[in-house]
C-alpha positions as CSV (number, residue, x, y, z in Angstrom):
1,M,20.0,13.3,-18.7
2,A,17.0,11.9,-17.0
3,T,14.4,10.5,-18.6
4,K,10.1,11.1,-18.0
5,Y,8.4,8.3,-19.1
6,R,4.6,8.4,-19.3
7,L,2.3,5.3,-17.8
8,Q,1.8,3.9,-21.6
9,D,5.9,3.8,-22.0
10,V,6.1,0.7,-19.5
11,A,7.3,-1.2,-22.5
12,Q,10.4,0.8,-23.0
13,L,11.1,-0.3,-19.6
14,V,12.1,-4.5,-19.8
15,G,15.0,-5.2,-18.5
16,K,15.1,-1.9,-16.3
17,D,14.7,-2.0,-12.1
18,V,11.6,0.1,-10.7
19,F,11.3,2.0,-7.4
20,F,7.6,2.6,-6.1
21,D,7.0,5.1,-3.9
22,A,4.8,5.6,-1.7
23,N,1.9,7.0,-3.2
24,I,2.1,4.2,-5.6
25,L,1.6,1.8,-3.1
26,I,-1.3,3.0,-1.4
27,Y,-2.9,3.2,-4.7
28,L,-2.4,-0.3,-5.3
29,F,-3.1,-1.9,-1.8
30,W,-5.7,0.6,-0.2
31,P,-8.3,2.2,-2.3
32,T,-8.6,5.5,-1.6
33,G,-11.2,6.3,-4.3
34,Q,-9.0,8.2,-6.6
35,Y,-10.4,5.4,-9.0
36,N,-8.4,6.8,-11.9
37,F,-5.0,6.8,-10.5
38,E,-5.5,3.3,-8.9
39,Q,-6.7,1.8,-12.5
40,N,-3.7,3.3,-14.4
41,Y,-1.5,2.5,-11.7
42,A,-2.7,-0.8,-11.3
43,R,-2.2,-1.7,-14.8
44,V,1.4,-0.4,-15.0
45,F,2.3,-2.8,-11.8
46,S,0.5,-5.7,-13.8
47,N,2.9,-5.0,-16.9
48,L,6.2,-4.5,-14.7
49,L,5.0,-7.9,-13.2
50,R,4.4,-9.5,-16.7
51,Q,7.7,-7.8,-18.2
52,G,9.7,-9.5,-15.4
53,N,10.9,-6.2,-14.2
54,N,12.6,-6.0,-10.3
55,L,10.3,-3.8,-8.3
56,F,11.8,-2.3,-5.4
57,V,11.0,-0.5,-2.3
58,D,12.8,0.5,1.1
59,F,12.4,1.1,4.6
60,L,11.1,4.6,4.6
61,V,8.9,4.1,2.0
62,I,7.4,1.1,4.0
63,S,7.2,3.7,6.9
64,E,5.5,6.4,5.2
65,V,3.3,4.0,3.7
66,I,2.2,2.1,6.9
67,N,1.7,5.9,8.6
68,R,-0.3,7.6,6.0
69,V,-2.3,4.5,5.4
70,V,-3.2,4.2,10.0
71,R,-4.2,8.1,9.2
72,I,-6.5,7.1,6.3
73,E,-8.2,4.5,8.6
74,H,-8.0,7.0,11.3
75,Q,-10.3,9.3,9.0
76,K,-12.6,6.5,7.8
77,L,-13.1,4.9,10.9
78,N,-13.4,7.7,13.6
79,P,-12.1,11.4,12.9
80,T,-13.6,12.8,15.7
81,Q,-11.3,10.5,18.2
82,K,-7.6,11.9,18.6
83,F,-4.9,10.2,16.5
84,K,-3.0,8.7,19.3
85,D,-5.8,7.7,20.6
86,F,-7.4,5.7,18.0
87,R,-4.0,4.2,17.4
88,N,-3.9,2.9,20.8
89,S,-8.1,1.9,20.8
90,Q,-8.9,-1.6,19.4
91,D,-10.1,-0.3,16.0
92,G,-6.4,1.2,15.6
93,K,-4.7,-2.0,16.5
94,D,-6.8,-4.0,14.1
95,A,-6.0,-1.4,11.4
96,L,-2.6,-1.8,11.6
97,D,-2.7,-5.9,11.8
98,D,-4.5,-5.4,8.4
99,I,-1.5,-2.9,7.2
100,Y,0.7,-5.1,8.1
101,I,-0.8,-8.2,6.8
102,I,-1.0,-6.5,3.4
103,V,2.8,-5.0,3.5
104,K,4.2,-8.5,4.6
105,N,2.2,-10.4,2.3
106,D,1.6,-8.2,-0.6
107,I,4.3,-5.8,-0.9
108,L,7.2,-7.7,0.6
109,N,6.4,-11.0,-1.1
110,R,6.3,-8.7,-4.7
111,F,9.3,-6.4,-4.1
112,N,12.5,-6.3,-3.4
113,V,14.1,-4.0,-0.5
114,V,16.7,-1.6,-0.7
115,G,18.9,0.0,1.6
116,K,21.4,2.8,2.4
117,A,23.2,3.9,5.2
118,F,22.9,7.8,4.9
119,N,26.2,9.8,6.2
120,K,26.2,12.9,7.9
121,Q,26.9,14.8,4.4
122,E,24.1,13.1,2.8
123,I,21.6,13.6,5.8
124,E,23.0,17.3,6.3
125,S,22.2,18.3,2.4
126,Y,19.1,17.2,3.0
127,L,18.4,19.9,5.5
128,A,17.4,22.5,2.6
129,V,13.8,23.8,2.0
130,D,13.1,22.7,-1.4
131,E,10.1,21.6,-3.7
132,L,11.4,17.5,-2.1
133,D,10.4,16.7,1.4
134,F,13.0,14.9,3.5
135,V,12.7,11.4,2.3
136,D,11.8,12.4,-1.2
137,K,15.1,13.8,-1.2
138,A,16.6,10.2,0.4
139,T,14.8,8.0,-2.6
140,V,16.3,10.4,-5.1
141,T,20.1,9.3,-3.7
142,L,18.7,5.7,-3.2
143,C,17.3,5.6,-7.1
144,K,20.3,7.3,-8.5
145,E,22.7,5.3,-7.0
146,N,21.3,1.8,-7.4
147,A,20.1,3.1,-11.1
148,L,16.1,2.2,-10.2
149,V,13.6,4.2,-12.2
150,L,11.3,5.6,-10.0
151,L,7.4,5.2,-10.2
152,T,5.6,8.0,-9.0
153,N,2.6,10.3,-8.8
154,D,3.9,12.8,-6.8
155,K,4.7,16.4,-8.9
156,D,6.9,17.1,-6.4
157,F,9.5,14.9,-8.1
158,K,8.9,17.0,-11.1
159,N,12.6,18.4,-11.4
160,A,14.5,16.1,-10.0
161,D,17.4,14.7,-12.2
162,L,16.0,11.4,-12.7
163,D,14.3,8.5,-14.7
164,I,10.6,9.2,-13.6
165,L,7.7,6.5,-14.7
166,T,4.2,8.3,-13.8
167,G,0.7,9.2,-15.0
168,N,0.8,12.7,-13.8
169,P,1.5,15.4,-16.5
170,S,2.7,17.9,-14.3
171,I,5.8,15.5,-14.0
172,L,6.2,15.3,-17.9
173,N,5.6,18.7,-18.7
C-alpha cells in the first residue's frame, strides 16, 4: 500500500530514494513567487541532502522543467512576442543558456539520473484520458519500478498507487 508523507515526515525517509517532480525543481531553482511552496520544498531538499538520501530525476522531468521555465521567462521578459520568436531571439537564447547552466550545475551535479526504455505496450497504456498526463504516467512507472518516493506538489498524483512526499493537502486527503 502506498504511503503519503507530509513534508514534516521527511525524517521517516532516511535511506529511501526520492524522485523529484518538475514542479519541485522549478520551486527550488526558479523562484516563481509562490514563496510558501518554495520555502517549504527548499527546507525538505536541504533535509534530504543532510540525511544522505539518493535524489533522482529523469530525462522527461528535465525536459519538462526546461520547457516550462523558458515559457516562464518568455512571460516575464516579453509576453507580447510569439513564443517561438522569443525562443529564437537573443533574450530567449540568453534565458536558455541560463537555464542550461542551472540544469548542469545545480541539478545534474546533485541528482542521479534514472531512465527507462518504455515499450509499446506501456506507451499504449498511457494513451488513456485520466487525471495523469502522459509524462506523469511515465513518472509513476519509473518510481514504482525503482522503489522511488515521489516528491511532488502536483495534485494529479493524488490517486497514484505510489509513495509520495508532498506539502499539497489535496494529495494527503
